[in-house]
C-alpha positions, 0 to 999 in steps of 0.5 A, spaced: 614 377 747 617 374 741 619 366 740 626 368 740 625 373 746 622 367 750 628 362 748 633 367 750 630 368 757 629 361 758 637 360 756 639 365 761 634 362 766 638 355 765 645 359 765 643 362 772 641 355 775 647 351 772 652 357 775 648 356 782 649 349 782 657 350 780 658 355 785 655 350 790 659 344 788 665 349 788 664 351 795 662 344 797 669 341 795 672 347 798 669 345 805 666 352 805 659 349 805 656 342 808 653 337 804 646 338 808 647 345 806 647 344 799 642 339 798 637 343 802 639 349 797 633 351 793 638 353 787 641 346 787 634 343 786 635 341 779 642 338 780 643 331 781 644 328 788 650 324 785 654 330 782 653 334 788 656 327 793 662 327 788 663 334 789 666 332 796 673 332 797 676 325 797 669 323 793 668 321 786 662 318 782 663 311 784 664 312 792 658 317 791 654 311 787 656 306 792 652 311 797 646 312 793 646 304 792 646 303 799 641 308 801 636 305 795 636 312 791 636 312 784 642 315 781 638 320 777 635 323 782 635 330 783 636 334 789 629 337 789 625 330 789 629 329 796 625 328 802 627 332 808 628 325 811 633 322 805 637 329 806 638 328 813 640 320 812 645 322 806 648 328 810 649 323 816 651 317 811 656 321 808 660 323 814 661 316 816 667 311 814 664 306 810 663 300 815 659 305 820 654 307 814 651 300 814 650 300 821 646 307 820 642 305 814 640 298 817 638 302 823 634 308 819 630 302 815 629 298 821 634 292 819 638 288 823 645 289 821 
């Protein structure tokens, strides 16, 4: 296989991955999929968690970044790098009102709120 053929194949693979992530974010925004479902989707492993959170209805990068800060998860973290526990905590916390999130997070990490 030539170098050009290899690079074309790599571009096609990357394009498929981007398309899958874009479709998942669109379905999340349209409420056809849950946040936890998208975070557990192997096709979304390369996406940034912040981008997935921001794709939810009534969310954006500021609100998503605030949740990531509260959970002590770096903003550059990719979905494929999350543990099952982190995915469950993100999904549970994202469903709650801002004030209630602190209680759930405090309970999870064992700190009195």
